[in-house]
Backbone bond lengths (Angstrom), bond angles and torsions (degrees), N, CA, C in turn:
res aa  C-N    CA-C-N  psi(-1)  N-CA   C-N-CA  omega(-1)  CA-C   N-CA-C  phi
1 M - - - 1.432 - - 1.545 112.31 -
2 T 1.263 117.87 140.14 1.428 121.80 179.70 1.555 111.28 -95.68
3 K 1.317 116.41 -176.51 1.451 119.97 -177.95 1.550 110.45 -86.39
4 K 1.273 116.28 7.42 1.506 117.25 177.46 1.506 108.77 -69.19
5 Q 1.282 116.74 169.01 1.454 119.56 -176.56 1.510 109.35 -65.93
6 I 1.369 116.21 137.73 1.437 123.61 175.40 1.510 108.37 -69.98
7 N 1.290 116.73 -40.54 1.473 123.52 172.50 1.477 108.46 -151.21
8 S 1.280 117.65 -169.05 1.474 120.99 -172.99 1.511 111.85 -67.05
9 N 1.344 120.73 -18.23 1.422 124.43 -173.58 1.516 115.47 -110.20
10 H 1.347 117.15 -26.24 1.477 118.66 -172.22 1.508 110.55 -130.27
11 T 1.359 113.89 137.49 1.466 118.64 169.45 1.500 110.24 -83.94
12 K 1.321 117.61 174.50 1.457 122.72 179.10 1.554 110.35 -59.74
13 E 1.307 116.03 -44.13 1.467 119.19 -178.49 1.571 109.82 -67.88
14 Q 1.331 117.19 -39.29 1.459 117.17 177.49 1.533 112.01 -65.60
15 T 1.320 115.31 -38.59 1.462 120.07 178.13 1.531 111.01 -63.05
16 E 1.325 117.68 -45.99 1.474 121.17 175.12 1.478 111.68 -58.33
17 Q 1.313 118.44 -41.10 1.438 121.57 -178.92 1.527 110.71 -64.36
18 I 1.372 116.98 -39.61 1.464 119.50 177.56 1.463 111.30 -62.44
19 I 1.396 115.09 -42.60 1.455 117.87 -179.02 1.525 111.96 -63.40
20 L 1.318 116.98 -40.22 1.437 120.74 179.49 1.546 111.32 -65.97
21 E 1.328 116.52 -38.08 1.450 120.33 179.14 1.527 110.79 -67.80
22 I 1.323 116.17 -36.95 1.497 119.45 176.67 1.505 111.27 -63.76
23 I 1.333 115.80 -43.77 1.468 120.63 -179.65 1.556 109.17 -63.49
24 K 1.369 115.54 -43.25 1.475 120.99 -177.51 1.523 112.61 -69.32
25 N 1.344 116.21 -46.09 1.455 120.16 -170.89 1.488 114.44 -88.84
26 Q 1.351 117.21 -34.77 1.447 119.03 -174.47 1.550 114.45 -104.50
27 S 1.352 114.20 -11.38 1.483 118.93 176.29 1.509 113.45 45.01
28 P 1.305 118.21 64.17 1.475 119.45 178.73 1.522 111.28 -63.19
29 E 1.353 115.40 146.64 1.429 120.89 -173.34 1.554 111.27 -75.52
30 N 1.299 116.45 -30.08 1.439 118.87 -179.79 1.533 111.03 -153.03
31 T 1.316 116.21 172.68 1.430 119.07 -174.85 1.515 114.18 -66.11
32 Q 1.292 116.01 -30.54 1.456 119.70 178.69 1.520 110.24 -66.37
33 Q 1.312 117.53 -43.82 1.492 121.13 175.47 1.513 109.88 -63.95
34 L 1.359 117.77 -41.48 1.425 120.45 177.19 1.518 113.50 -58.92
35 I 1.339 115.21 -46.01 1.483 119.64 -179.76 1.500 111.29 -61.49
36 R 1.343 116.02 -43.81 1.495 118.85 179.19 1.518 111.57 -62.65
37 T 1.326 117.66 -38.02 1.453 120.36 179.48 1.504 110.36 -67.19
38 I 1.373 116.53 -40.87 1.453 119.01 179.57 1.514 110.79 -65.55
39 Q 1.296 117.83 -37.78 1.476 122.32 -177.84 1.600 109.27 -71.05
40 E 1.319 117.53 -20.07 1.437 118.95 172.80 1.531 113.17 -70.63
41 K 1.331 114.56 -26.70 1.441 120.26 -179.69 1.499 113.95 -100.96
42 I 1.356 116.32 -31.63 1.500 119.02 -176.78 1.551 105.69 -133.57
43 P 1.332 116.40 129.78 1.490 121.99 179.74 1.538 110.70 -77.71
44 L 1.354 115.05 79.35 1.442 120.61 177.80 1.508 111.81 -123.26
45 S 1.306 119.38 150.74 1.421 121.53 178.17 1.506 112.39 -72.97
46 T 1.332 116.23 160.06 1.465 118.57 177.76 1.466 114.01 -58.82
47 K 1.402 115.42 -40.10 1.459 118.32 177.64 1.481 113.87 -62.33
48 A 1.295 118.07 -42.21 1.451 122.62 -179.37 1.545 110.57 -63.63
49 I 1.318 116.36 -41.81 1.479 118.91 178.34 1.537 110.68 -69.27
50 T 1.317 118.05 -38.46 1.414 121.68 178.40 1.554 110.08 -61.15
51 E 1.313 116.08 -43.07 1.460 120.21 176.39 1.556 111.86 -58.32
52 M 1.321 115.33 -43.92 1.426 121.49 179.39 1.522 112.31 -63.77
53 L 1.328 115.24 -40.39 1.492 118.72 179.31 1.516 111.50 -65.63
54 I 1.334 116.62 -40.34 1.458 119.94 178.64 1.532 110.04 -65.27
55 Q 1.356 115.94 -40.63 1.470 119.41 176.20 1.472 112.92 -63.84
56 L 1.334 118.51 -40.33 1.462 120.65 177.78 1.489 111.96 -65.48
57 E 1.325 116.79 -33.73 1.470 122.64 178.48 1.554 108.58 -67.01
58 K 1.324 114.12 -41.61 1.459 119.49 179.89 1.519 111.18 -64.26
59 E 1.374 115.08 -34.62 1.465 120.91 -177.97 1.518 110.90 -84.78
60 D 1.357 116.72 4.97 1.493 123.21 178.80 1.523 111.95 63.97
61 K 1.291 116.83 29.71 1.485 121.70 177.52 1.505 112.22 -93.89
62 V 1.349 115.79 -26.07 1.465 120.93 176.53 1.511 105.83 -142.33
63 H 1.326 115.04 150.10 1.477 120.75 -172.93 1.527 109.92 -128.60
64 F 1.290 114.97 135.68 1.448 121.46 173.65 1.536 109.13 -104.19
65 N 1.315 116.17 148.73 1.444 119.64 -177.57 1.533 114.40 -57.77
66 K 1.365 115.14 -35.19 1.419 119.94 174.06 1.521 108.70 -103.37
67 K 1.324 115.81 144.73 1.435 120.42 -170.96 1.514 116.63 -102.05
68 E 1.325 116.47 -6.93 1.471 119.29 -176.50 1.499 111.12 -83.55
69 I 1.320 116.49 58.95 1.476 121.36 179.28 1.538 108.40 -73.19
70 I 1.319 117.51 130.28 1.447 119.69 177.07 1.523 109.01 -90.44
71 T 1.283 115.09 158.62 1.473 119.36 179.54 1.533 108.96 -85.75
72 T 1.347 115.53 153.31 1.456 119.74 178.02 1.547 110.87 -84.40
73 S 1.361 116.40 -6.17 1.431 121.42 -179.53 1.528 108.64 -87.18
74 L 1.315 116.03 120.67 1.443 121.07 177.96 1.521 111.88 -59.91
75 Y 1.317 115.68 -39.69 1.461 120.11 179.49 1.519 110.50 -61.49
76 A 1.358 117.52 -48.03 1.439 121.15 -179.70 1.565 110.08 -64.83
77 Y 1.313 115.59 -39.86 1.437 119.65 -178.85 1.547 111.15 -63.36
78 A 1.319 116.39 -38.87 1.425 122.05 -179.49 1.518 112.12 -63.38
79 F 1.330 116.48 -24.35 1.483 120.02 -179.35 1.506 111.39 -109.71
80 S 1.362 115.80 17.66 1.453 118.43 177.53 1.544 108.73 -97.46
81 K 1.331 115.31 174.77 1.478 118.56 -176.92 1.504 111.48 -67.41
82 Q 1.375 118.15 -24.47 1.435 119.83 176.40 1.546 113.66 -59.47
83 A 1.318 115.09 -28.18 1.458 118.14 -177.66 1.528 111.84 -105.17
84 A 1.290 118.29 17.26 1.456 122.91 179.94 1.518 110.21 -58.56
85 W 1.342 118.00 -40.04 1.445 121.49 -177.95 1.549 109.95 -59.26
86 Y 1.340 117.48 -34.89 1.419 122.17 -178.77 1.530 111.94 -63.76
87 W 1.322 116.48 -46.13 1.442 119.44 -178.95 1.526 111.43 -72.27
88 I 1.306 118.54 -29.15 1.460 122.95 177.38 1.535 106.79 -67.40
89 T 1.358 117.66 -44.04 1.411 121.87 -179.96 1.558 111.78 -63.31
90 V 1.317 115.38 -48.12 1.448 121.26 178.44 1.539 112.80 -60.61
91 A 1.342 114.87 -43.03 1.454 121.36 179.89 1.546 111.21 -64.47
92 L 1.303 115.69 -42.36 1.473 119.45 177.33 1.526 111.25 -63.13
93 A 1.339 115.35 -40.99 1.488 119.83 -179.26 1.515 109.61 -63.88
94 F 1.328 117.85 -52.18 1.447 119.97 -179.48 1.479 113.27 -67.60
95 G 1.342 117.41 -33.72 1.451 121.40 176.23 1.504 112.58 -63.12
96 T 1.342 114.00 -38.75 1.500 118.00 177.89 1.517 111.64 -64.50
97 V 1.327 114.78 -46.08 1.471 118.88 179.50 1.530 111.44 -60.49
98 L 1.291 115.90 -38.45 1.474 121.64 178.85 1.565 109.78 -63.08
99 T 1.307 116.37 -45.85 1.485 119.42 -177.91 1.529 110.28 -70.89
100 V 1.332 117.37 -33.10 1.483 117.25 -179.99 1.507 112.60 -61.82
101 F 1.337 115.89 -35.85 1.492 119.54 -173.64 1.506 114.08 -102.80
102 T 1.371 116.19 -0.44 1.458 117.20 -179.69 1.560 114.60 -119.73
103 I 1.328 114.23 -21.10 1.494 118.49 -178.40 1.553 108.43 -98.17
104 P 1.302 118.38 115.14 1.429 120.73 179.95 1.561 112.44 -74.07
105 D 1.352 116.41 163.70 1.419 118.75 -176.33 1.533 114.86 -65.03
106 N 1.288 117.84 -24.83 1.453 121.64 -176.71 1.499 113.05 -97.22
107 S 1.354 115.64 12.61 1.465 120.24 178.42 1.535 110.28 -93.45
108 I 1.352 112.82 93.60 1.491 118.80 -178.54 1.554 107.96 -103.83
109 P 1.399 119.79 132.87 1.487 124.97 12.58 1.541 113.61 -99.67
110 L 1.301 116.70 10.15 1.497 118.71 -177.17 1.528 111.70 -61.71
111 V 1.305 118.26 -27.77 1.440 123.06 177.51 1.488 112.64 -59.88
112 Y 1.344 114.97 -31.04 1.471 120.33 -179.91 1.539 108.61 -71.74
113 L 1.308 117.59 -36.51 1.432 121.80 175.84 1.490 110.60 -61.59
114 R 1.330 114.46 -43.58 1.469 121.02 179.02 1.529 111.15 -60.69
115 S 1.369 116.26 -40.17 1.451 118.64 179.60 1.498 112.07 -69.35
116 V 1.296 118.02 -39.48 1.502 119.76 179.71 1.488 108.60 -66.20
117 L 1.318 120.70 -46.44 1.416 123.14 -179.74 1.560 111.48 -64.45
118 G 1.325 116.30 -34.97 1.435 121.83 176.82 1.535 111.16 -63.35
119 L 1.324 116.68 -44.21 1.459 119.74 177.44 1.492 113.63 -59.55
120 V 1.387 113.65 -45.82 1.459 118.79 178.37 1.536 110.83 -63.78
121 F 1.293 115.37 -39.89 1.469 120.66 -179.65 1.494 113.68 -64.07
122 I 1.348 118.02 -36.48 1.457 123.73 -178.44 1.537 112.27 -88.14
123 L 1.311 116.69 -44.42 1.449 121.90 -171.24 1.504 118.01 -94.86
124 F 1.382 114.62 -4.06 1.454 116.57 -175.48 1.511 114.30 -135.77
125 L 1.332 117.10 -54.79 1.509 120.31 -170.63 1.545 113.73 -56.75
126 P 1.314 119.73 -48.52 1.501 116.11 -178.10 1.519 112.14 -61.29
127 G 1.308 119.22 -42.97 1.435 123.14 177.91 1.513 111.97 -67.73
128 F 1.314 117.09 -37.83 1.483 120.04 176.24 1.520 111.56 -60.20
129 A 1.289 114.74 -45.00 1.488 117.84 -178.66 1.526 109.00 -67.70
130 L 1.321 118.28 -37.76 1.474 119.02 179.56 1.553 111.89 -67.02
131 V 1.361 114.89 -36.94 1.469 120.01 178.32 1.536 108.03 -61.87
132 R 1.339 114.62 -40.27 1.482 120.02 179.73 1.494 111.73 -63.74
133 V 1.291 117.00 -35.61 1.492 122.54 176.65 1.524 108.57 -66.39
134 L 1.312 117.05 -48.83 1.463 122.16 -172.92 1.527 112.57 -73.12
135 Y 1.334 113.18 -37.85 1.486 119.36 -175.40 1.528 107.61 -134.51
136 P 1.344 115.93 74.32 1.479 118.40 -177.77 1.496 117.83 -66.30
137 S 1.354 116.82 -24.00 1.416 119.04 -177.19 1.524 114.95 -108.64
138 K 1.321 114.73 -44.32 1.506 119.97 -176.36 1.510 111.31 -132.89
139 S 1.303 116.13 160.75 1.447 119.33 175.08 1.518 110.28 -70.52
140 P 1.309 118.62 158.31 1.501 121.39 -179.01 1.494 113.05 -63.69
141 F 1.313 119.07 -25.66 1.460 123.32 -179.83 1.520 109.26 -107.42
142 Q 1.301 116.06 113.18 1.458 119.32 -176.08 1.469 111.89 -72.23
143 T 1.332 117.23 126.26 1.437 124.30 175.33 1.523 109.73 -132.92
144 N 1.309 115.28 168.10 1.451 120.22 176.34 1.524 113.31 -99.70
145 N 1.356 114.79 9.53 1.446 119.40 -175.35 1.571 108.01 -120.90
146 E 1.302 115.96 117.67 1.457 119.25 -178.06 1.535 111.18 -64.86
147 N 1.327 117.34 -36.40 1.450 120.05 177.05 1.519 112.59 -63.05
148 L 1.349 115.07 -37.22 1.451 119.95 -179.66 1.568 108.18 -69.15
149 D 1.341 116.33 -39.55 1.478 119.78 176.83 1.526 111.43 -58.52
150 N 1.329 113.61 -41.91 1.482 117.50 -179.71 1.521 111.38 -66.09
151 I 1.356 117.96 -40.19 1.429 122.36 176.30 1.527 110.95 -60.27
152 I 1.307 115.89 -42.15 1.501 119.62 -179.29 1.512 108.32 -64.79
153 R 1.332 119.76 -41.71 1.426 122.55 178.22 1.546 113.06 -61.92
154 I 1.335 114.70 -38.42 1.459 118.50 179.51 1.505 112.50 -69.39
155 V 1.326 114.64 -41.88 1.501 119.55 177.99 1.531 109.47 -62.61
156 L 1.354 116.38 -45.96 1.467 118.93 177.94 1.506 112.09 -63.03
157 S 1.289 117.07 -37.19 1.458 119.62 -178.50 1.516 110.65 -65.81
158 I 1.299 118.51 -39.64 1.472 123.30 176.15 1.513 110.36 -65.85
159 G 1.307 116.16 -49.26 1.465 120.44 178.87 1.524 113.91 -58.12
160 L 1.318 116.75 -45.85 1.456 121.77 179.82 1.521 113.32 -66.75
161 S 1.377 113.00 -35.84 1.474 117.66 178.03 1.544 111.16 -64.83
162 I 1.350 112.12 -41.17 1.521 117.38 178.89 1.523 110.70 -62.60
163 A 1.351 114.43 -30.06 1.482 118.41 179.13 1.496 112.03 -81.79
164 L 1.312 118.05 -34.85 1.494 123.50 -176.07 1.512 111.93 -72.07
165 V 1.316 116.42 -45.79 1.481 121.13 -175.40 1.555 112.91 -54.38
166 P 1.314 118.48 -51.61 1.483 118.45 176.66 1.534 114.65 -61.05
167 I 1.335 117.26 -33.15 1.398 119.84 176.53 1.562 112.44 -65.10
168 I 1.355 113.04 -42.11 1.494 117.86 175.67 1.538 109.82 -60.95
169 G 1.339 116.51 -42.95 1.461 120.14 -179.63 1.497 110.90 -64.03
170 L 1.335 120.37 -39.13 1.419 124.34 -179.39 1.514 110.24 -65.42
171 I 1.327 117.11 -43.57 1.458 121.46 174.83 1.500 113.16 -59.39
172 L 1.328 115.40 -46.30 1.468 119.23 179.34 1.497 113.16 -63.30
173 Y 1.326 116.06 -32.25 1.405 120.94 -179.54 1.553 113.06 -58.64
174 Y 1.300 114.48 -34.11 1.484 118.85 179.45 1.494 113.46 -97.39
175 T 1.321 115.76 20.36 1.512 120.72 174.90 1.507 107.61 -114.61
176 S 1.312 115.99 171.49 1.482 122.60 -179.23 1.545 109.77 -72.42
177 W 1.360 117.80 -18.18 1.440 120.36 -178.83 1.526 111.41 -73.36
178 G 1.304 116.32 -36.75 1.482 121.95 -177.39 1.476 112.31 72.50
179 I 1.372 117.82 -177.65 1.419 122.54 -178.50 1.549 110.12 -93.03
180 G 1.269 115.63 83.07 1.479 121.70 178.16 1.456 112.30 -115.24
181 L 1.274 119.21 166.07 1.495 122.10 -179.24 1.491 111.33 -57.94
182 A 1.337 116.47 -49.38 1.447 119.58 -177.66 1.524 112.51 -64.84
183 A 1.328 116.59 -43.20 1.504 120.46 179.12 1.493 110.99 -60.71
184 I 1.319 118.34 -47.45 1.502 120.12 -177.88 1.508 109.00 -68.39
185 T 1.320 118.97 -42.25 1.452 121.51 -176.12 1.533 111.08 -62.49
186 F 1.347 116.42 -48.89 1.427 119.66 -175.59 1.564 110.51 -73.64
187 S 1.335 117.01 -27.29 1.443 120.66 176.81 1.507 110.51 -66.74
188 L 1.312 114.39 -46.62 1.502 120.21 178.45 1.469 110.98 -65.88
189 L 1.346 119.02 -35.50 1.447 121.81 174.58 1.489 112.03 -60.73
190 A 1.331 114.76 -49.57 1.496 118.79 179.89 1.506 112.30 -61.87
191 L 1.352 115.70 -44.19 1.416 119.49 179.21 1.545 113.82 -61.27
192 T 1.324 115.93 -43.53 1.483 120.31 178.87 1.498 112.18 -64.54
193 V 1.333 116.69 -45.19 1.460 119.69 -178.42 1.533 112.79 -66.77
194 V 1.344 115.58 -42.06 1.485 119.42 178.06 1.555 110.60 -63.01
195 L 1.296 116.22 -47.26 1.483 120.84 -177.28 1.536 108.70 -65.32
196 A 1.314 118.73 -40.78 1.488 121.99 178.59 1.495 111.03 -63.76
197 T 1.356 116.54 -41.25 1.476 121.08 178.83 1.509 111.13 -63.31
198 V 1.348 116.50 -46.65 1.435 121.89 177.93 1.556 109.48 -59.19
199 A 1.286 116.38 -44.34 1.487 120.67 -179.98 1.500 111.25 -63.93
200 M 1.316 119.63 -40.12 1.459 121.72 178.11 1.509 112.45 -67.06
201 L 1.371 117.43 -37.81 1.470 120.86 174.25 1.513 112.24 -63.99
202 R 1.348 116.08 -42.98 1.476 120.07 176.86 1.504 111.82 -61.39
203 K 1.308 117.59 -44.43 1.494 122.44 179.34 1.468 110.19 -61.63
204 Y 1.343 117.27 -41.06 1.464 120.64 -179.70 1.532 111.30 -63.26
205 Q 1.355 116.63 -43.44 1.434 120.98 -179.93 1.502 112.40 -65.60
206 I 1.355 117.00 -38.18 1.444 122.27 178.11 1.525 110.73 -67.56
207 E 1.358 117.19 -43.79 1.423 120.24 178.60 1.536 112.51 -64.13
208 L 1.319 116.65 -35.50 1.432 118.48 179.91 1.529 110.69 -70.51
209 R 1.338 117.97 -40.27 1.474 120.95 175.71 1.577 111.06 -65.80
210 H 1.350 111.05 -35.37 1.452 117.55 -174.91 1.526 110.26 -69.69
211 F 1.278 118.40 -19.17 1.498 122.21 -177.03 1.478 112.23 -50.48
212 L 1.352 117.90 -43.63 1.455 119.62 -176.68 1.453 114.37 -69.37
213 L 1.333 118.55 -21.29 1.480 121.01 179.47 1.510 111.62 -104.23
214 A 1.287 116.53 -28.87 1.511 118.82 -176.98 1.485 112.01 -75.58
215 Y 1.320 119.27 -19.93 1.458 121.78 -177.74 1.570 107.83 -126.74
216 P 1.305 117.37 62.17 1.456 121.19 -171.92 1.457 116.34 -70.66
217 S 1.367 118.88 -26.40 1.456 120.47 -171.88 1.517 112.42 -111.82
218 L 1.256 114.71 136.67 1.494 122.87 178.31 1.509 108.11 -99.63
219 S 1.320 117.77 134.64 1.448 123.02 -179.11 1.527 108.85 -98.54
């Protein structure tokens, strides 16, 4: 937000001051109540108020009990630690493609690296990306053990990958490309990157909506 007027009556600084006065004088119990109170005084959207609250928290003017506040900027979120899994997935996918077409069969021990990456690329990454799309926040089976949740995700990722790869091969069989190394490799690369991107966008949207509930108390 710039320093231009938020609306016809209040500048950005005036709006921030009103928010701080509401927090200080009325002590809202949670962010939802705070936003409703702000909207009674200033005609702003929930998203605009949320952005201002996050900015005030970054400027150390207001504090939430939990500190893992996400940014409302998709660009910043994409390069935050919350999206690290996305870049690891994409890097592994592109790294595998690179090794497949650059490391010859007689190049030992690099050929072993190619084999390991190839197995991960075929038997894990497509399913992992799909699981992230279907279940961006939690595993499909609710447990009280984070390690068990991770194991469930891994098993599902392997199972879905085993199901997806033959489907890709079947589709390619009826195209002009046929079932060749290049066709299958680049098809799996495209599938993995697209699914991972969709999953990251879904996670971002969920985290943004979750902000109002995940940080209910103001300190």
